[in-house]
All heavy atoms as a GROMACS GRO file, in nm:
protein
  584
    1MET      N    1  -1.167   0.750  -0.039
    1MET     CA    2  -1.064   0.740   0.062
    1MET      C    3  -0.929   0.781   0.004
    1MET      O    4  -0.831   0.708   0.011
    1MET     CB    5  -1.059   0.597   0.114
    1MET     CG    6  -1.187   0.549   0.178
    1MET     SD    7  -1.232   0.631   0.330
    1MET     CE    8  -1.346   0.754   0.279
    2ALA      N    9  -0.928   0.895  -0.055
    2ALA     CA   10  -0.806   0.945  -0.118
    2ALA      C   11  -0.692   0.963  -0.018
    2ALA      O   12  -0.576   0.946  -0.053
    2ALA     CB   13  -0.834   1.077  -0.189
    3GLU      N   14  -0.726   0.994   0.107
    3GLU     CA   15  -0.620   1.013   0.206
    3GLU      C   16  -0.547   0.882   0.236
    3GLU      O   17  -0.427   0.882   0.260
    3GLU     CB   18  -0.672   1.078   0.334
    3GLU     CG   19  -0.787   1.007   0.400
    3GLU     CD   20  -0.925   1.048   0.348
    3GLU    OE1   21  -0.938   1.148   0.277
    3GLU    OE2   22  -1.020   0.977   0.379
    4LEU      N   23  -0.617   0.769   0.232
    4LEU     CA   24  -0.550   0.640   0.252
    4LEU      C   25  -0.456   0.609   0.136
    4LEU      O   26  -0.345   0.561   0.157
    4LEU     CB   27  -0.654   0.528   0.268
    4LEU     CG   28  -0.739   0.532   0.395
    4LEU    CD1   29  -0.845   0.423   0.392
    4LEU    CD2   30  -0.653   0.519   0.518
    5THR      N   31  -0.500   0.639   0.016
    5THR     CA   32  -0.416   0.619  -0.101
    5THR      C   33  -0.292   0.707  -0.094
    5THR      O   34  -0.181   0.663  -0.126
    5THR     CB   35  -0.496   0.651  -0.229
    5THR    OG1   36  -0.614   0.571  -0.230
    5THR    CG2   37  -0.414   0.622  -0.353
    6THR      N   38  -0.308   0.829  -0.049
    6THR     CA   39  -0.195   0.921  -0.035
    6THR      C   40  -0.095   0.873   0.070
    6THR      O   41   0.026   0.881   0.048
    6THR     CB   42  -0.246   1.062   0.002
    6THR    OG1   43  -0.340   1.103  -0.096
    6THR    CG2   44  -0.132   1.162   0.008
    7ILE      N   45  -0.145   0.822   0.181
    7ILE     CA   46  -0.056   0.771   0.286
    7ILE      C   47   0.028   0.656   0.233
    7ILE      O   48   0.150   0.653   0.250
    7ILE     CB   49  -0.138   0.726   0.409
    7ILE    CG1   50  -0.203   0.845   0.477
    7ILE    CG2   51  -0.050   0.649   0.508
    7ILE    CD1   52  -0.306   0.807   0.582
    8LEU      N   53  -0.036   0.561   0.165
    8LEU     CA   54   0.037   0.446   0.110
    8LEU      C   55   0.136   0.491   0.004
    8LEU      O   56   0.252   0.447   0.003
    8LEU     CB   57  -0.060   0.344   0.052
    8LEU     CG   58   0.002   0.218  -0.008
    8LEU    CD1   59   0.083   0.142   0.098
    8LEU    CD2   60  -0.105   0.128  -0.067
    9ALA      N   61   0.096   0.582  -0.084
    9ALA     CA   62   0.184   0.630  -0.190
    9ALA      C   63   0.308   0.699  -0.132
    9ALA      O   64   0.419   0.676  -0.178
    9ALA     CB   65   0.109   0.725  -0.282
   10ASP      N   66   0.289   0.781  -0.031
   10ASP     CA   67   0.402   0.850   0.031
   10ASP      C   68   0.502   0.753   0.093
   10ASP      O   69   0.623   0.770   0.080
   10ASP     CB   70   0.354   0.949   0.136
   10ASP     CG   71   0.283   1.070   0.076
   10ASP    OD1   72   0.297   1.093  -0.046
   10ASP    OD2   73   0.213   1.140   0.152
   11MET      N   74   0.451   0.650   0.162
   11MET     CA   75   0.540   0.552   0.224
   11MET      C   76   0.618   0.473   0.120
   11MET      O   77   0.739   0.453   0.132
   11MET     CB   78   0.460   0.456   0.314
   11MET     CG   79   0.410   0.518   0.441
   11MET     SD   80   0.343   0.400   0.558
   11MET     CE   81   0.209   0.327   0.467
   12VAL      N   82   0.550   0.429   0.015
   12VAL     CA   83   0.614   0.345  -0.086
   12VAL      C   84   0.713   0.426  -0.170
   12VAL      O   85   0.823   0.378  -0.198
   12VAL     CB   86   0.507   0.277  -0.176
   12VAL    CG1   87   0.572   0.205  -0.292
   12VAL    CG2   88   0.423   0.180  -0.094
   13LYS      N   89   0.676   0.548  -0.207
   13LYS     CA   90   0.765   0.630  -0.288
   13LYS      C   91   0.895   0.662  -0.215
   13LYS      O   92   0.997   0.687  -0.278
   13LYS     CB   93   0.695   0.758  -0.332
   13LYS     CG   94   0.592   0.734  -0.439
   13LYS     CD   95   0.524   0.862  -0.482
   13LYS     CE   96   0.420   0.834  -0.589
   13LYS     NZ   97   0.353   0.956  -0.634
   14ALA      N   98   0.892   0.659  -0.082
   14ALA     CA   99   1.012   0.687  -0.004
   14ALA      C  100   1.112   0.572  -0.007
   14ALA      O  101   1.231   0.593   0.016
   14ALA     CB  102   0.975   0.717   0.140
   15ILE      N  103   1.068   0.450  -0.040
   15ILE     CA  104   1.160   0.336  -0.036
   15ILE      C  105   1.198   0.280  -0.172
   15ILE      O  106   1.290   0.199  -0.179
   15ILE     CB  107   1.104   0.222   0.053
   15ILE    CG1  108   0.972   0.169   0.000
   15ILE    CG2  109   1.091   0.266   0.196
   15ILE    CD1  110   0.920   0.048   0.074
   16VAL      N  111   1.131   0.320  -0.278
   16VAL     CA  112   1.162   0.266  -0.411
   16VAL      C  113   1.259   0.357  -0.486
   16VAL      O  114   1.275   0.474  -0.453
   16VAL     CB  115   1.034   0.245  -0.496
   16VAL    CG1  116   0.943   0.144  -0.430
   16VAL    CG2  117   0.961   0.374  -0.520
   17THR      N  118   1.323   0.301  -0.591
   17THR     CA  119   1.416   0.380  -0.671
   17THR      C  120   1.344   0.451  -0.787
   17THR      O  121   1.397   0.547  -0.841
   17THR     CB  122   1.528   0.291  -0.729
   17THR    OG1  123   1.470   0.185  -0.803
   17THR    CG2  124   1.616   0.237  -0.619
   18LYS      N  125   1.226   0.401  -0.825
   18LYS     CA  126   1.150   0.464  -0.933
   18LYS      C  127   1.011   0.504  -0.880
   18LYS      O  128   0.911   0.439  -0.907
   18LYS     CB  129   1.134   0.367  -1.050
   18LYS     CG  130   1.264   0.335  -1.119
   18LYS     CD  131   1.242   0.250  -1.241
   18LYS     CE  132   1.373   0.227  -1.314
   18LYS     NZ  133   1.354   0.147  -1.434
   19PRO      N  134   1.005   0.615  -0.806
   19PRO     CA  135   0.876   0.656  -0.749
   19PRO      C  136   0.771   0.695  -0.853
   19PRO      O  137   0.652   0.692  -0.823
   19PRO     CB  138   0.912   0.774  -0.660
   19PRO     CG  139   1.045   0.821  -0.706
   19PRO     CD  140   1.114   0.703  -0.768
   20ASP      N  141   0.814   0.728  -0.974
   20ASP     CA  142   0.719   0.764  -1.079
   20ASP      C  143   0.635   0.645  -1.125
   20ASP      O  144   0.528   0.663  -1.182
   20ASP     CB  145   0.792   0.823  -1.200
   20ASP     CG  146   0.865   0.951  -1.166
   20ASP    OD1  147   0.828   1.015  -1.065
   20ASP    OD2  148   0.958   0.988  -1.239
   21GLU      N  149   0.684   0.524  -1.100
   21GLU     CA  150   0.614   0.403  -1.146
   21GLU      C  151   0.525   0.342  -1.038
   21GLU      O  152   0.472   0.233  -1.056
   21GLU     CB  153   0.715   0.300  -1.197
   21GLU     CG  154   0.786   0.347  -1.323
   21GLU     CD  155   0.870   0.239  -1.387
   21GLU    OE1  156   0.834   0.120  -1.376
   21GLU    OE2  157   0.972   0.274  -1.448
   22VAL      N  158   0.508   0.411  -0.927
   22VAL     CA  159   0.419   0.363  -0.821
   22VAL      C  160   0.276   0.397  -0.861
   22VAL      O  161   0.242   0.512  -0.885
   22VAL     CB  162   0.454   0.428  -0.685
   22VAL    CG1  163   0.350   0.391  -0.580
   22VAL    CG2  164   0.593   0.385  -0.640
   23VAL      N  165   0.193   0.293  -0.870
   23VAL     CA  166   0.052   0.311  -0.907
   23VAL      C  167  -0.033   0.242  -0.801
   23VAL      O  168  -0.008   0.127  -0.766
   23VAL     CB  169   0.023   0.248  -1.046
   23VAL    CG1  170  -0.124   0.261  -1.080
   23VAL    CG2  171   0.110   0.312  -1.152
   24ILE      N  172  -0.132   0.313  -0.752
   24ILE     CA  173  -0.223   0.257  -0.652
   24ILE      C  174  -0.364   0.269  -0.705
   24ILE      O  175  -0.412   0.378  -0.737
   24ILE     CB  176  -0.210   0.330  -0.517
   24ILE    CG1  177  -0.068   0.317  -0.465
   24ILE    CG2  178  -0.310   0.273  -0.417
   24ILE    CD1  179  -0.038   0.400  -0.344
   25LYS      N  180  -0.429   0.153  -0.716
   25LYS     CA  181  -0.567   0.148  -0.764
   25LYS      C  182  -0.658   0.120  -0.644
   25LYS      O  183  -0.633   0.027  -0.568
   25LYS     CB  184  -0.584   0.038  -0.868
   25LYS     CG  185  -0.720   0.026  -0.926
   25LYS     CD  186  -0.728  -0.090  -1.022
   25LYS     CE  187  -0.874  -0.125  -1.045
   25LYS     NZ  188  -0.893  -0.266  -1.072
   26GLU      N  189  -0.760   0.201  -0.628
   26GLU     CA  190  -0.852   0.186  -0.516
   26GLU      C  191  -0.981   0.122  -0.564
   26GLU      O  192  -1.036   0.160  -0.667
   26GLU     CB  193  -0.881   0.323  -0.455
   26GLU     CG  194  -0.966   0.318  -0.332
   26GLU     CD  195  -0.986   0.455  -0.271
   26GLU    OE1  196  -0.898   0.540  -0.286
   26GLU    OE2  197  -1.092   0.474  -0.210
   27ASP      N  198  -1.027   0.020  -0.490
   27ASP     CA  199  -1.150  -0.050  -0.524
   27ASP      C  200  -1.228  -0.073  -0.396
   27ASP      O  201  -1.170  -0.083  -0.288
   27ASP     CB  202  -1.116  -0.183  -0.592
   27ASP     CG  203  -1.233  -0.242  -0.666
   27ASP    OD1  204  -1.329  -0.169  -0.695
   27ASP    OD2  205  -1.229  -0.364  -0.696
   28THR      N  206  -1.358  -0.081  -0.407
   28THR     CA  207  -1.441  -0.104  -0.289
   28THR      C  208  -1.522  -0.231  -0.309
   28THR      O  209  -1.586  -0.248  -0.412
   28THR     CB  210  -1.537   0.015  -0.267
   28THR    OG1  211  -1.461   0.135  -0.259
   28THR    CG2  212  -1.616  -0.001  -0.139
   29LYS      N  213  -1.514  -0.319  -0.209
   29LYS     CA  214  -1.593  -0.442  -0.211
   29LYS      C  215  -1.679  -0.441  -0.085
   29LYS      O  216  -1.633  -0.476   0.023
   29LYS     CB  217  -1.502  -0.565  -0.211
   29LYS     CG  218  -1.422  -0.582  -0.337
   29LYS     CD  219  -1.339  -0.708  -0.331
   29LYS     CE  220  -1.256  -0.723  -0.457
   29LYS     NZ  221  -1.169  -0.841  -0.451
   30GLY      N  222  -1.802  -0.398  -0.099
   30GLY     CA  223  -1.890  -0.388   0.016
   30GLY      C  224  -1.842  -0.281   0.112
   30GLY      O  225  -1.829  -0.166   0.076
   31ASP      N  226  -1.810  -0.321   0.236
   31ASP     CA  227  -1.760  -0.225   0.333
   31ASP      C  228  -1.608  -0.228   0.344
   31ASP      O  229  -1.550  -0.167   0.433
   31ASP     CB  230  -1.823  -0.250   0.471
   31ASP     CG  231  -1.787  -0.387   0.526
   31ASP    OD1  232  -1.742  -0.473   0.449
   31ASP    OD2  233  -1.805  -0.408   0.647
   32GLU      N  234  -1.543  -0.299   0.253
   32GLU     CA  235  -1.396  -0.311   0.256
   32GLU      C  236  -1.332  -0.235   0.140
   32GLU      O  237  -1.382  -0.238   0.027
   32GLU     CB  238  -1.356  -0.458   0.247
   32GLU     CG  239  -1.209  -0.482   0.257
   32GLU     CD  240  -1.172  -0.628   0.254
   32GLU    OE1  241  -1.260  -0.712   0.231
   32GLU    OE2  242  -1.054  -0.658   0.275
   33ILE      N  243  -1.223  -0.167   0.170
   33ILE     CA  244  -1.147  -0.095   0.068
   33ILE      C  245  -1.028  -0.182   0.029
   33ILE      O  246  -0.957  -0.233   0.116
   33ILE     CB  247  -1.097   0.040   0.121
   33ILE    CG1  248  -1.215   0.127   0.163
   33ILE    CG2  249  -1.012   0.112   0.016
   33ILE    CD1  250  -1.175   0.247   0.244
   34VAL      N  251  -1.005  -0.198  -0.101
   34VAL     CA  252  -0.892  -0.275  -0.150
   34VAL      C  253  -0.800  -0.180  -0.227
   34VAL      O  254  -0.842  -0.118  -0.324
   34VAL     CB  255  -0.936  -0.391  -0.241
   34VAL    CG1  256  -0.815  -0.467  -0.294
   34VAL    CG2  257  -1.030  -0.485  -0.168
   35LEU      N  258  -0.676  -0.167  -0.179
   35LEU     CA  259  -0.576  -0.086  -0.248
   35LEU      C  260  -0.479  -0.181  -0.316
   35LEU      O  261  -0.417  -0.264  -0.250
   35LEU     CB  262  -0.501   0.004  -0.150
   35LEU     CG  263  -0.583   0.109  -0.077
   35LEU    CD1  264  -0.493   0.187   0.018
   35LEU    CD2  265  -0.650   0.203  -0.173
   36THR      N  266  -0.467  -0.171  -0.448
   36THR     CA  267  -0.375  -0.254  -0.524
   36THR      C  268  -0.254  -0.170  -0.559
   36THR      O  269  -0.265  -0.071  -0.630
   36THR     CB  270  -0.444  -0.308  -0.652
   36THR    OG1  271  -0.563  -0.377  -0.614
   36THR    CG2  272  -0.352  -0.403  -0.726
   37LEU      N  273  -0.139  -0.212  -0.509
   37LEU     CA  274  -0.014  -0.139  -0.527
   37LEU      C  275   0.068  -0.206  -0.636
   37LEU      O  276   0.092  -0.327  -0.631
   37LEU     CB  277   0.064  -0.138  -0.395
   37LEU     CG  278   0.207  -0.087  -0.399
   37LEU    CD1  279   0.210   0.062  -0.433
   37LEU    CD2  280   0.275  -0.112  -0.266
   38THR      N  281   0.110  -0.129  -0.734
   38THR     CA  282   0.196  -0.178  -0.841
   38THR      C  283   0.322  -0.092  -0.844
   38THR      O  284   0.312   0.030  -0.843
   38THR     CB  285   0.124  -0.171  -0.977
   38THR    OG1  286  -0.002  -0.236  -0.966
   38THR    CG2  287   0.206  -0.238  -1.086
   39VAL      N  288   0.438  -0.158  -0.847
   39VAL     CA  289   0.566  -0.087  -0.854
   39VAL      C  290   0.648  -0.145  -0.969
   39VAL      O  291   0.612  -0.248  -1.026
   39VAL     CB  292   0.646  -0.097  -0.722
   39VAL    CG1  293   0.571  -0.030  -0.609
   39VAL    CG2  294   0.678  -0.240  -0.687
   40ALA      N  295   0.760  -0.080  -1.001
   40ALA     CA  296   0.850  -0.131  -1.103
   40ALA      C  297   0.902  -0.268  -1.060
   40ALA      O  298   0.922  -0.292  -0.940
   40ALA     CB  299   0.966  -0.034  -1.124
   41PRO      N  300   0.925  -0.359  -1.155
   41PRO     CA  301   0.972  -0.495  -1.119
   41PRO      C  302   1.100  -0.495  -1.035
   41PRO      O  303   1.114  -0.576  -0.943
   41PRO     CB  304   0.997  -0.562  -1.254
   41PRO     CG  305   0.908  -0.489  -1.349
   41PRO     CD  306   0.901  -0.347  -1.299
   42GLU      N  307   1.192  -0.403  -1.061
   42GLU     CA  308   1.316  -0.400  -0.984
   42GLU      C  309   1.298  -0.346  -0.843
   42GLU      O  310   1.384  -0.362  -0.757
   42GLU     CB  311   1.426  -0.321  -1.057
   42GLU     CG  312   1.390  -0.180  -1.092
   42GLU     CD  313   1.327  -0.165  -1.230
   42GLU    OE1  314   1.281  -0.263  -1.289
   42GLU    OE2  315   1.323  -0.051  -1.278
   43ASP      N  316   1.184  -0.281  -0.815
   43ASP     CA  317   1.155  -0.229  -0.681
   43ASP      C  318   1.071  -0.326  -0.598
   43ASP      O  319   1.048  -0.300  -0.479
   43ASP     CB  320   1.080  -0.096  -0.691
   43ASP     CG  321   1.171   0.017  -0.734
   43ASP    OD1  322   1.292   0.010  -0.704
   43ASP    OD2  323   1.122   0.114  -0.795
   44MET      N  324   1.027  -0.435  -0.657
   44MET     CA  325   0.940  -0.528  -0.586
   44MET      C  326   1.006  -0.582  -0.459
   44MET      O  327   0.943  -0.592  -0.354
   44MET     CB  328   0.899  -0.642  -0.677
   44MET     CG  329   0.793  -0.732  -0.618
   44MET     SD  330   0.638  -0.648  -0.579
   44MET     CE  331   0.570  -0.628  -0.739
   45GLY      N  332   1.133  -0.613  -0.468
   45GLY     CA  333   1.205  -0.666  -0.351
   45GLY      C  334   1.213  -0.565  -0.238
   45GLY      O  335   1.206  -0.601  -0.121
   46LYS      N  336   1.226  -0.439  -0.272
   46LYS     CA  337   1.232  -0.334  -0.169
   46LYS      C  338   1.098  -0.318  -0.099
   46LYS      O  339   1.093  -0.289   0.020
   46LYS     CB  340   1.274  -0.201  -0.231
   46LYS     CG  341   1.417  -0.201  -0.277
   46LYS     CD  342   1.453  -0.068  -0.338
   46LYS     CE  343   1.598  -0.074  -0.388
   46LYS     NZ  344   1.639   0.050  -0.449
   47VAL      N  345   0.990  -0.334  -0.174
   47VAL     CA  346   0.857  -0.318  -0.116
   47VAL      C  347   0.820  -0.439  -0.030
   47VAL      O  348   0.758  -0.424   0.074
   47VAL     CB  349   0.752  -0.295  -0.227
   47VAL    CG1  350   0.612  -0.295  -0.171
   47VAL    CG2  351   0.779  -0.163  -0.298
   48ILE      N  352   0.863  -0.556  -0.072
   48ILE     CA  353   0.831  -0.677   0.005
   48ILE      C  354   0.925  -0.691   0.124
   48ILE      O  355   0.882  -0.720   0.235
   48ILE     CB  356   0.837  -0.801  -0.085
   48ILE    CG1  357   0.724  -0.793  -0.189
   48ILE    CG2  358   0.824  -0.928  -0.002
   48ILE    CD1  359   0.727  -0.900  -0.293
   49GLY      N  360   1.054  -0.668   0.104
   49GLY     CA  361   1.150  -0.677   0.214
   49GLY      C  362   1.188  -0.820   0.245
   49GLY      O  363   1.132  -0.915   0.192
   50LYS      N  364   1.286  -0.836   0.334
   50LYS     CA  365   1.330  -0.969   0.373
   50LYS      C  366   1.219  -1.039   0.450
   50LYS      O  367   1.168  -0.985   0.549
   50LYS     CB  368   1.455  -0.960   0.461
   50LYS     CG  369   1.578  -0.918   0.384
   50LYS     CD  370   1.700  -0.923   0.474
   50LYS     CE  371   1.821  -0.878   0.394
   50LYS     NZ  372   1.941  -0.879   0.477
   51HIS      N  373   1.185  -1.157   0.404
   51HIS     CA  374   1.080  -1.239   0.465
   51HIS      C  375   0.946  -1.166   0.473
   51HIS      O  376   0.864  -1.195   0.560
   51HIS     CB  377   1.122  -1.287   0.604
   51HIS     CG  378   1.251  -1.362   0.605
   51HIS    ND1  379   1.262  -1.490   0.554
   51HIS    CD2  380   1.374  -1.326   0.647
   51HIS    CE1  381   1.386  -1.531   0.567
   51HIS    NE2  382   1.458  -1.433   0.622
   52GLY      N  383   0.925  -1.067   0.385
   52GLY     CA  384   0.798  -0.995   0.379
   52GLY      C  385   0.776  -0.894   0.490
   52GLY      O  386   0.663  -0.848   0.512
   53LYS      N  387   0.883  -0.854   0.557
   53LYS     CA  388   0.867  -0.763   0.672
   53LYS      C  389   0.819  -0.623   0.631
   53LYS      O  390   0.737  -0.563   0.701
   53LYS     CB  391   0.998  -0.753   0.750
   53LYS     CG  392   1.027  -0.879   0.828
   53LYS     CD  393   1.150  -0.864   0.911
   53LYS     CE  394   1.177  -0.993   0.988
   53LYS     NZ  395   1.294  -0.981   1.074
   54ILE      N  396   0.869  -0.570   0.521
   54ILE     CA  397   0.827  -0.436   0.478
   54ILE      C  398   0.680  -0.441   0.435
   54ILE      O  399   0.601  -0.354   0.472
   54ILE     CB  400   0.915  -0.383   0.363
   54ILE    CG1  401   1.062  -0.377   0.404
   54ILE    CG2  402   0.866  -0.247   0.315
   54ILE    CD1  403   1.093  -0.279   0.514
   55ALA      N  404   0.643  -0.542   0.357
   55ALA     CA  405   0.504  -0.555   0.313
   55ALA      C  406   0.411  -0.569   0.433
   55ALA      O  407   0.305  -0.506   0.438
   55ALA     CB  408   0.489  -0.675   0.220
   56HIS      N  409   0.452  -0.648   0.530
   56HIS     CA  410   0.371  -0.665   0.651
   56HIS      C  411   0.356  -0.531   0.725
   56HIS      O  412   0.245  -0.497   0.770
   56HIS     CB  413   0.434  -0.769   0.742
   56HIS     CG  414   0.361  -0.787   0.872
   56HIS    ND1  415   0.240  -0.852   0.880
   56HIS    CD2  416   0.391  -0.746   0.997
   56HIS    CE1  417   0.199  -0.851   1.006
   56HIS    NE2  418   0.289  -0.787   1.078
   57SER      N  419   0.463  -0.457   0.735
   57SER     CA  420   0.459  -0.327   0.803
   57SER      C  421   0.370  -0.228   0.730
   57SER      O  422   0.294  -0.154   0.793
   57SER     CB  423   0.600  -0.270   0.817
   57SER     OG  424   0.679  -0.354   0.896
   58LEU      N  425   0.380  -0.225   0.597
   58LEU     CA  426   0.294  -0.136   0.518
   58LEU      C  427   0.147  -0.170   0.542
   58LEU      O  428   0.064  -0.080   0.563
   58LEU     CB  429   0.326  -0.147   0.369
   58LEU     CG  430   0.457  -0.087   0.322
   58LEU    CD1  431   0.485  -0.126   0.177
   58LEU    CD2  432   0.457   0.063   0.336
   59ARG      N  433   0.115  -0.299   0.538
   59ARG     CA  434  -0.023  -0.341   0.560
   59ARG      C  435  -0.071  -0.306   0.701
   59ARG      O  436  -0.185  -0.263   0.720
   59ARG     CB  437  -0.036  -0.491   0.535
   59ARG     CG  438  -0.026  -0.526   0.388
   59ARG     CD  439  -0.045  -0.675   0.365
   59ARG     NE  440  -0.047  -0.705   0.223
   59ARG     CZ  441   0.043  -0.782   0.163
   59ARG    NH1  442   0.140  -0.839   0.232
   59ARG    NH2  443   0.035  -0.804   0.034
   60LEU      N  444   0.016  -0.323   0.798
   60LEU     CA  445  -0.020  -0.295   0.937
   60LEU      C  446  -0.050  -0.146   0.957
   60LEU      O  447  -0.151  -0.109   1.018
   60LEU     CB  448   0.094  -0.338   1.030
   60LEU     CG  449   0.067  -0.333   1.178
   60LEU    CD1  450  -0.040  -0.435   1.216
   60LEU    CD2  451   0.195  -0.362   1.254
   61VAL      N  452   0.035  -0.060   0.904
   61VAL     CA  453   0.013   0.085   0.915
   61VAL      C  454  -0.116   0.125   0.844
   61VAL      O  455  -0.195   0.206   0.895
   61VAL     CB  456   0.134   0.163   0.860
   61VAL    CG1  457   0.102   0.310   0.845
   61VAL    CG2  458   0.255   0.142   0.948
   62MET      N  459  -0.139   0.069   0.726
   62MET     CA  460  -0.258   0.105   0.650
   62MET      C  461  -0.386   0.058   0.718
   62MET      O  462  -0.486   0.127   0.718
   62MET     CB  463  -0.249   0.050   0.508
   62MET     CG  464  -0.140   0.117   0.424
   62MET     SD  465  -0.151   0.298   0.422
   62MET     CE  466  -0.311   0.322   0.350
   63LYS      N  467  -0.382  -0.061   0.777
   63LYS     CA  468  -0.500  -0.110   0.850
   63LYS      C  469  -0.529  -0.022   0.971
   63LYS      O  470  -0.644   0.005   1.004
   63LYS     CB  471  -0.481  -0.255   0.892
   63LYS     CG  472  -0.501  -0.351   0.777
   63LYS     CD  473  -0.495  -0.494   0.822
   63LYS     CE  474  -0.512  -0.584   0.701
   63LYS     NZ  475  -0.527  -0.724   0.738
   64ALA      N  476  -0.424   0.024   1.037
   64ALA     CA  477  -0.442   0.114   1.152
   64ALA      C  478  -0.502   0.247   1.107
   64ALA      O  479  -0.592   0.301   1.172
   64ALA     CB  480  -0.309   0.137   1.223
   65ALA      N  481  -0.454   0.300   0.995
   65ALA     CA  482  -0.507   0.427   0.942
   65ALA      C  483  -0.653   0.412   0.903
   65ALA      O  484  -0.735   0.500   0.928
   65ALA     CB  485  -0.423   0.474   0.823
   66ALA      N  486  -0.687   0.300   0.840
   66ALA     CA  487  -0.826   0.276   0.800
   66ALA      C  488  -0.914   0.256   0.923
   66ALA      O  489  -1.029   0.301   0.924
   66ALA     CB  490  -0.833   0.155   0.708
   67GLY      N  491  -0.862   0.191   1.024
   67GLY     CA  492  -0.938   0.169   1.146
   67GLY      C  493  -0.975   0.299   1.216
   67GLY      O  494  -1.079   0.309   1.280
   68ARG      N  495  -0.888   0.398   1.204
   68ARG     CA  496  -0.914   0.528   1.266
   68ARG      C  497  -1.038   0.597   1.207
   68ARG      O  498  -1.101   0.677   1.273
   68ARG     CB  499  -0.794   0.621   1.251
   68ARG     CG  500  -0.666   0.570   1.310
   68ARG     CD  501  -0.639   0.611   1.448
   68ARG     NE  502  -0.635   0.756   1.462
   68ARG     CZ  503  -0.649   0.815   1.579
   68ARG    NH1  504  -0.663   0.744   1.687
   68ARG    NH2  505  -0.646   0.945   1.588
   69ILE      N  506  -1.069   0.564   1.081
   69ILE     CA  507  -1.187   0.623   1.019
   69ILE      C  508  -1.301   0.522   1.007
   69ILE      O  509  -1.399   0.546   0.937
   69ILE     CB  510  -1.153   0.686   0.882
   69ILE    CG1  511  -1.096   0.582   0.786
   69ILE    CG2  512  -1.060   0.803   0.897
   69ILE    CD1  513  -1.080   0.631   0.644
   70GLY      N  514  -1.285   0.407   1.072
   70GLY     CA  515  -1.392   0.307   1.075
   70GLY      C  516  -1.408   0.226   0.949
   70GLY      O  517  -1.519   0.180   0.918
   71LYS      N  518  -1.302   0.203   0.876
   71LYS     CA  519  -1.308   0.126   0.753
   71LYS      C  520  -1.221   0.000   0.764
   71LYS      O  521  -1.129  -0.007   0.845
   71LYS     CB  522  -1.257   0.208   0.633
   71LYS     CG  523  -1.333   0.335   0.608
   71LYS     CD  524  -1.468   0.306   0.548
   71LYS     CE  525  -1.541   0.436   0.517
   71LYS     NZ  526  -1.670   0.412   0.459
   72LYS      N  527  -1.250  -0.099   0.680
   72LYS     CA  528  -1.165  -0.217   0.669
   72LYS      C  529  -1.084  -0.201   0.542
   72LYS      O  530  -1.133  -0.146   0.443
   72LYS     CB  531  -1.250  -0.344   0.658
   72LYS     CG  532  -1.324  -0.376   0.786
   72LYS     CD  533  -1.400  -0.505   0.770
   72LYS     CE  534  -1.478  -0.536   0.897
   72LYS     NZ  535  -1.555  -0.659   0.884
   73LEU      N  536  -0.960  -0.250   0.544
   73LEU     CA  537  -0.870  -0.225   0.432
   73LEU      C  538  -0.785  -0.347   0.403
   73LEU      O  539  -0.741  -0.417   0.495
   73LEU     CB  540  -0.778  -0.107   0.464
   73LEU     CG  541  -0.677  -0.070   0.358
   73LEU    CD1  542  -0.740   0.029   0.262
   73LEU    CD2  543  -0.555  -0.011   0.418
   74THR      N  544  -0.762  -0.373   0.275
   74THR     CA  545  -0.669  -0.476   0.229
   74THR      C  546  -0.573  -0.410   0.132
   74THR      O  547  -0.614  -0.332   0.046
   74THR     CB  548  -0.745  -0.589   0.158
   74THR    OG1  549  -0.839  -0.646   0.249
   74THR    CG2  550  -0.649  -0.698   0.112
   75VAL      N  551  -0.444  -0.443   0.144
   75VAL     CA  552  -0.343  -0.392   0.051
   75VAL      C  553  -0.288  -0.509  -0.029
   75VAL      O  554  -0.231  -0.602   0.028
   75VAL     CB  555  -0.228  -0.320   0.125
   75VAL    CG1  556  -0.123  -0.274   0.026
   75VAL    CG2  557  -0.281  -0.202   0.204
   76ASP      N  558  -0.309  -0.508  -0.161
   76ASP     CA  559  -0.252  -0.607  -0.252
   76ASP      C  560  -0.129  -0.549  -0.315
   76ASP      O  561  -0.131  -0.435  -0.364
   76ASP     CB  562  -0.352  -0.641  -0.364
   76ASP     CG  563  -0.450  -0.749  -0.326
   76ASP    OD1  564  -0.425  -0.818  -0.227
   76ASP    OD2  565  -0.552  -0.762  -0.398
   77ILE      N  566  -0.021  -0.626  -0.318
   77ILE     CA  567   0.104  -0.580  -0.380
   77ILE      C  568   0.127  -0.664  -0.504
   77ILE      O  569   0.135  -0.787  -0.496
   77ILE     CB  570   0.221  -0.591  -0.282
   77ILE    CG1  571   0.194  -0.505  -0.158
   77ILE    CG2  572   0.352  -0.548  -0.350
   77ILE    CD1  573   0.294  -0.522  -0.048
   78ARG      N  574   0.139  -0.598  -0.618
   78ARG     CA  575   0.159  -0.670  -0.745
   78ARG      C  576   0.276  -0.613  -0.819
   78ARG      O  577   0.306  -0.502  -0.819
   78ARG     CB  578   0.035  -0.662  -0.832
   78ARG     CG  579  -0.080  -0.728  -0.765
   78ARG     CD  580  -0.200  -0.724  -0.851
   78ARG     NE  581  -0.307  -0.783  -0.770
   78ARG     CZ  582  -0.411  -0.842  -0.821
   78ARG    NH1  583  -0.426  -0.849  -0.948
   78ARG    NH2  584  -0.503  -0.892  -0.744
   0.00000   0.00000   0.00000
């Protein structure tokens, strides 16, 4: 599911100050895809947002994208 990883990477790189440090690891657990997002420590606040709104929005968009291809998806932010 490289296209899902690309979608998440493009969105996150647009909001962080150090896009070179964005790392996304893809893992599969049964029929579910788990994307683990790692960013620079100083960019963590930008990715999470106030009260987690940015993180929630990222997860919502990614779940919608995965649903279009019939997959289940979880986004972990570390």
